[in-house]
TORPA-4810 file (N, C-alpha, C, O; in nm, 3 decimals):
<nodes>
NODE_1_-3.962_19.680_5.465_-4.085_19.668_5.561_-4.047_19.720_5.698_-3.933_19.724_5.744_X
NODE_2_-4.142_19.754_5.749_-4.131_19.823_5.897_-4.164_19.755_5.991_-4.277_19.706_5.983_X
NODE_3_-4.076_19.723_6.119_-4.036_19.610_6.228_-4.151_19.679_6.330_-4.207_19.612_6.417_X
NODE_4_-4.173_19.786_6.313_-4.281_19.896_6.404_-4.363_19.966_6.333_-4.318_20.057_6.263_X
NODE_5_-4.505_19.936_6.337_-4.603_19.954_6.230_-4.701_20.033_6.328_-4.706_20.005_6.448_X
NODE_6_-4.790_20.151_6.259_-4.921_20.148_6.268_-4.887_20.310_6.405_-4.970_20.370_6.473_X
NODE_7_-4.772_20.325_6.397_-4.750_20.453_6.458_-4.643_20.555_6.411_-4.533_20.501_6.391_X
NODE_8_-4.647_20.663_6.393_-4.559_20.753_6.334_-4.429_20.739_6.378_-4.395_20.749_6.495_X
NODE_9_-4.352_20.713_6.281_-4.212_20.736_6.305_-4.143_20.912_6.328_-4.195_21.016_6.288_X
NODE_10_-4.031_20.897_6.395_-3.975_21.005_6.418_-4.063_21.086_6.521_-3.997_21.177_6.572_X
NODE_11_-4.186_21.078_6.562_-4.259_21.191_6.595_-4.309_21.180_6.791_-4.385_21.093_6.832_X
NODE_12_-4.270_21.246_6.848_-4.274_21.230_7.004_-4.441_21.213_6.998_-4.523_21.271_6.927_X
NODE_13_-4.458_21.103_7.106_-4.590_21.075_7.104_-4.625_21.010_7.247_-4.536_20.965_7.319_X
NODE_14_-4.768_21.008_7.285_-4.770_20.905_7.412_-4.880_20.811_7.344_-4.970_20.821_7.262_X
NODE_15_-4.822_20.715_7.425_-4.883_20.530_7.358_-4.999_20.529_7.446_-5.082_20.447_7.408_X
NODE_16_-5.022_20.574_7.518_-5.218_20.585_7.554_-5.307_20.681_7.476_-5.424_20.707_7.500_X
NODE_17_-5.245_20.719_7.395_-5.329_20.813_7.322_-5.347_20.770_7.161_-5.424_20.821_7.080_X
NODE_18_-5.261_20.670_7.140_-5.288_20.563_7.047_-5.389_20.462_6.993_-5.398_20.419_6.878_X
NODE_19_-5.493_20.422_7.144_-5.598_20.347_7.103_-5.667_20.388_7.206_-5.621_20.422_7.315_X
NODE_20_-5.810_20.385_7.162_-5.963_20.453_7.216_-6.012_20.352_7.285_-5.988_20.233_7.265_X
NODE_21_-6.102_20.412_7.393_-6.173_20.316_7.439_-6.294_20.319_7.382_-6.310_20.415_7.306_X
NODE_22_-6.393_20.237_7.394_-6.512_20.200_7.342_-6.607_20.106_7.421_-6.569_19.996_7.460_X
NODE_23_-6.728_20.155_7.442_-6.795_20.118_7.589_-6.822_19.984_7.504_-6.873_19.990_7.393_X
NODE_24_-6.775_19.840_7.578_-6.849_19.726_7.588_-6.729_19.651_7.472_-6.747_19.548_7.407_X
NODE_25_-6.616_19.733_7.474_-6.525_19.673_7.374_-6.342_19.662_7.435_-6.292_19.725_7.528_X
NODE_26_-6.290_19.581_7.363_-6.152_19.563_7.398_-6.088_19.610_7.243_-6.075_19.534_7.147_X
NODE_27_-6.051_19.759_7.245_-5.955_19.788_7.149_-5.802_19.729_7.120_-5.722_19.734_7.214_X
NODE_28_-5.764_19.678_7.005_-5.632_19.661_7.000_-5.567_19.724_6.874_-5.606_19.749_6.760_X
NODE_29_-5.441_19.740_6.948_-5.365_19.802_6.786_-5.241_19.726_6.798_-5.178_19.726_6.904_X
NODE_30_-5.193_19.645_6.671_-5.087_19.634_6.698_-4.972_19.717_6.660_-4.978_19.801_6.570_X
NODE_31_-4.856_19.689_6.737_-4.754_19.764_6.701_-4.630_19.680_6.623_-4.572_19.736_6.529_X
NODE_32_-4.591_19.543_6.665_-4.493_19.454_6.583_-4.548_19.330_6.611_-4.613_19.298_6.711_X
NODE_33_-4.515_19.258_6.512_-4.596_19.084_6.516_-4.467_19.032_6.417_-4.452_19.074_6.302_X
NODE_34_-4.405_18.964_6.460_-4.271_18.864_6.432_-4.230_18.722_6.489_-4.267_18.687_6.602_X
NODE_35_-4.175_18.664_6.431_-4.180_18.526_6.510_-4.087_18.537_6.666_-4.096_18.449_6.752_X
NODE_36_-4.003_18.657_6.680_-3.967_18.642_6.799_-4.025_18.785_6.888_-3.974_18.800_6.999_X
NODE_37_-4.105_18.865_6.854_-4.166_18.983_6.972_-4.310_18.987_6.882_-4.321_18.977_6.760_X
NODE_38_-4.437_19.010_7.001_-4.541_19.071_6.969_-4.521_19.195_7.056_-4.443_19.206_7.150_X
NODE_39_-4.625_19.307_6.996_-4.628_19.446_7.073_-4.794_19.477_7.041_-4.842_19.496_6.930_X
NODE_40_-4.863_19.475_7.166_-4.978_19.544_7.112_-5.044_19.624_7.179_-5.026_19.582_7.293_X
NODE_41_-5.130_19.742_7.190_-5.159_19.809_7.279_-5.322_19.802_7.280_-5.389_19.831_7.181_X
NODE_42_-5.376_19.762_7.397_-5.481_19.751_7.410_-5.545_19.857_7.520_-5.477_19.912_7.607_X
NODE_43_-5.716_19.881_7.495_-5.803_19.947_7.586_-5.915_19.904_7.582_-5.996_19.901_7.490_X
NODE_44_-5.922_19.853_7.731_-6.053_19.778_7.793_-6.166_19.866_7.836_-6.146_19.978_7.883_X
NODE_45_-6.272_19.820_7.822_-6.404_19.891_7.850_-6.412_19.863_7.987_-6.359_19.763_8.035_X
NODE_46_-6.474_19.943_8.053_-6.522_19.827_8.234_-6.559_19.723_8.206_-6.626_19.732_8.103_X
NODE_47_-6.554_19.611_8.245_-6.605_19.512_8.269_-6.577_19.379_8.183_-6.633_19.269_8.176_X
NODE_48_-6.464_19.436_8.120_-6.424_19.343_7.986_-6.337_19.256_8.017_-6.271_19.291_8.115_X
NODE_49_-6.296_19.112_7.953_-6.209_19.064_8.010_-6.138_18.973_7.890_-6.186_18.975_7.777_X
NODE_50_-6.052_18.915_7.915_-6.011_18.814_7.816_-5.954_18.702_7.918_-5.888_18.719_8.021_X
NODE_51_-6.000_18.581_7.856_-6.045_18.470_7.990_-5.896_18.347_7.963_-5.854_18.324_7.850_X
NODE_52_-5.866_18.316_8.025_-5.759_18.243_8.090_-5.708_18.174_7.975_-5.781_18.106_7.903_X
NODE_53_-5.585_18.188_7.958_-5.500_18.104_7.832_-5.321_18.112_7.861_-5.270_18.155_7.965_X
NODE_54_-5.269_18.075_7.779_-5.113_18.095_7.810_-5.067_18.169_7.666_-5.132_18.239_7.588_X
NODE_55_-4.953_18.132_7.663_-4.862_18.165_7.601_-4.725_18.074_7.557_-4.702_17.987_7.642_X
NODE_56_-4.648_18.074_7.466_-4.555_18.003_7.422_-4.419_18.099_7.453_-4.306_18.050_7.453_X
NODE_57_-4.448_18.251_7.480_-4.361_18.342_7.517_-4.381_18.395_7.646_-4.495_18.383_7.693_X
NODE_58_-4.285_18.457_7.720_-4.291_18.551_7.834_-4.351_18.686_7.824_-4.298_18.767_7.748_X
NODE_59_-4.450_18.718_7.891_-4.518_18.818_7.844_-4.537_18.939_7.927_-4.600_18.906_8.027_X
NODE_60_-4.503_19.092_7.928_-4.518_19.151_8.010_-4.568_19.231_7.971_-4.540_19.269_7.858_X
NODE_61_-4.686_19.308_8.063_-4.739_19.407_8.030_-4.759_19.538_8.117_-4.740_19.545_8.238_X
NODE_62_-4.804_19.647_8.030_-4.752_19.771_8.092_-4.852_19.868_8.087_-4.879_19.913_7.976_X
NODE_63_-4.916_19.913_8.189_-5.030_19.963_8.225_-4.996_20.130_8.221_-4.916_20.194_8.289_X
NODE_64_-5.080_20.167_8.126_-5.075_20.304_8.037_-5.167_20.393_8.120_-5.150_20.514_8.128_X
NODE_65_-5.248_20.338_8.171_-5.380_20.429_8.197_-5.494_20.357_8.309_-5.534_20.246_8.273_X
NODE_66_-5.532_20.393_8.399_-5.617_20.308_8.464_-5.545_20.186_8.583_-5.426_20.173_8.613_X
NODE_67_-5.646_20.119_8.626_-5.609_19.975_8.660_-5.626_19.869_8.619_-5.745_19.876_8.590_X
NODE_68_-5.583_19.732_8.583_-5.633_19.633_8.560_-5.594_19.507_8.643_-5.517_19.514_8.738_X
NODE_69_-5.644_19.410_8.606_-5.639_19.296_8.697_-5.610_19.166_8.622_-5.679_19.122_8.530_X
NODE_70_-5.494_19.105_8.675_-5.449_19.021_8.617_-5.425_18.884_8.708_-5.378_18.893_8.822_X
NODE_71_-5.459_18.758_8.647_-5.457_18.677_8.701_-5.380_18.548_8.663_-5.421_18.486_8.565_X
NODE_72_-5.246_18.490_8.747_-5.127_18.461_8.656_-5.101_18.323_8.763_-5.043_18.337_8.870_X
NODE_73_-5.151_18.192_8.716_-5.139_18.089_8.774_-5.210_18.090_8.878_-5.158_18.065_8.987_X
NODE_74_-5.334_18.117_8.867_-5.409_18.137_8.996_-5.411_18.228_9.105_-5.491_18.229_9.198_X
NODE_75_-5.326_18.299_9.087_-5.268_18.427_9.149_-5.308_18.581_9.107_-5.249_18.641_9.017_X
NODE_76_-5.414_18.636_9.181_-5.442_18.780_9.129_-5.350_18.893_9.162_-5.297_18.910_9.272_X
NODE_77_-5.335_18.971_9.054_-5.227_19.100_9.072_-5.316_19.227_9.009_-5.356_19.241_8.894_X
NODE_78_-5.332_19.304_9.107_-5.340_19.451_9.000_-5.231_19.534_8.991_-5.135_19.574_9.058_X
NODE_79_-5.280_19.543_8.886_-5.146_19.650_8.802_-5.240_19.787_8.761_-5.347_19.783_8.700_X
NODE_80_-5.162_19.923_8.816_-5.164_20.011_8.805_-5.105_20.122_8.717_-4.982_20.114_8.717_X
NODE_81_-5.158_20.234_8.633_-5.054_20.331_8.587_-4.896_20.381_8.616_-4.834_20.439_8.704_X
NODE_82_-4.874_20.324_8.494_-4.709_20.340_8.541_-4.628_20.195_8.588_-4.508_20.201_8.613_X
NODE_83_-4.708_20.056_8.599_-4.670_19.965_8.669_-4.672_19.852_8.548_-4.742_19.866_8.449_X
NODE_84_-4.576_19.723_8.572_-4.582_19.637_8.496_-4.604_19.496_8.579_-4.598_19.489_8.702_X
NODE_85_-4.626_19.400_8.502_-4.594_19.307_8.547_-4.571_19.177_8.430_-4.633_19.170_8.324_X
NODE_86_-4.466_19.077_8.478_-4.420_18.949_8.370_-4.476_18.843_8.374_-4.436_18.762_8.457_X
NODE_87_-4.588_18.807_8.283_-4.638_18.637_8.267_-4.579_18.549_8.237_-4.580_18.530_8.116_X
NODE_88_-4.508_18.461_8.312_-4.415_18.362_8.234_-4.480_18.282_8.101_-4.597_18.284_8.063_X
NODE_89_-4.386_18.225_8.055_-4.467_18.146_7.922_-4.504_18.043_8.007_-4.472_18.028_8.125_X
NODE_90_-4.607_17.939_7.903_-4.639_17.863_7.984_-4.774_17.864_8.111_-4.844_17.775_8.159_X
NODE_91_-4.769_17.964_8.124_-4.849_17.997_8.269_-4.979_18.034_8.273_-4.994_18.148_8.229_X
NODE_92_-5.106_17.968_8.318_-5.231_18.036_8.255_-5.240_18.193_8.308_-5.181_18.248_8.401_X
NODE_93_-5.323_18.236_8.228_-5.335_18.379_8.265_-5.434_18.445_8.247_-5.504_18.377_8.173_X
NODE_94_-5.489_18.547_8.270_-5.615_18.595_8.226_-5.628_18.748_8.241_-5.553_18.795_8.326_X
NODE_95_-5.714_18.841_8.173_-5.689_19.000_8.215_-5.848_19.030_8.219_-5.935_18.981_8.147_X
NODE_96_-5.864_19.143_8.343_-5.977_19.193_8.347_-6.045_19.329_8.429_-6.034_19.355_8.548_X
NODE_97_-6.082_19.369_8.374_-6.066_19.549_8.339_-6.207_19.588_8.480_-6.328_19.580_8.458_X
NODE_98_-6.157_19.620_8.586_-6.256_19.659_8.700_-6.330_19.793_8.648_-6.453_19.795_8.645_X
NODE_99_-6.255_19.902_8.607_-6.275_19.982_8.557_-6.182_19.988_8.423_-6.105_19.900_8.385_X
NODE_100_-6.208_20.108_8.363_-6.131_20.101_8.212_-5.986_20.122_8.227_-5.935_20.161_8.332_X
NODE_101_-5.930_20.100_8.132_-5.783_20.089_8.122_-5.704_20.004_8.024_-5.722_19.891_7.979_X
NODE_102_-5.609_20.099_8.006_-5.505_20.088_7.897_-5.356_20.025_7.901_-5.279_20.085_7.975_X
NODE_103_-5.300_19.904_7.825_-5.211_19.891_7.864_-5.093_19.834_7.709_-5.130_19.834_7.592_X
NODE_104_-4.991_19.805_7.746_-4.891_19.746_7.615_-4.889_19.606_7.642_-4.866_19.576_7.759_X
NODE_105_-4.909_19.512_7.561_-4.877_19.396_7.593_-4.695_19.359_7.500_-4.659_19.410_7.393_X
NODE_106_-4.653_19.307_7.546_-4.495_19.272_7.474_-4.480_19.121_7.503_-4.459_19.080_7.617_X
NODE_107_-4.493_19.020_7.372_-4.407_18.901_7.442_-4.287_18.892_7.362_-4.250_18.933_7.252_X
NODE_108_-4.242_18.829_7.453_-4.113_18.756_7.364_-4.118_18.606_7.356_-4.145_18.534_7.452_X
NODE_109_-4.092_18.567_7.240_-4.080_18.403_7.224_-3.940_18.353_7.184_-3.847_18.404_7.121_X
NODE_110_-3.957_18.247_7.236_-3.795_18.173_7.232_-3.771_18.149_7.116_-3.857_18.122_7.032_X
NODE_111_-3.638_18.158_7.092_-3.576_18.086_6.974_-3.574_17.962_6.940_-3.535_17.865_7.005_X
NODE_112_-3.627_17.970_6.811_-3.572_17.798_6.760_-3.479_17.768_6.753_-3.392_17.854_6.736_X
NODE_113_-3.442_17.627_6.760_-3.269_17.584_6.766_-3.287_17.465_6.608_-3.188_17.404_6.565_X
</nodes>
């Protein structure tokens, strides 16, 4: 069973090319999903958003293309291509696309004892 899926192995590629923009939609592509980590590519059409929520794990967003707006614990952050933002576990956060943008979301979950 592959831990990293939906990408061609042993092939140099561009992550931003692995997910496409679609008007009026948020497109996602899961790369890895298990009890320890989740990795998902997203392409947000202009004006799309994910409403406020929280996570049991620490989340890191890395913007691959464009600019996204992230609100974490009530504070707005603008993140542009090549930049990342950490959204700590249990803190409410939301995502908004003022213009279309792509990102890689990695969530690392705490280990169960």
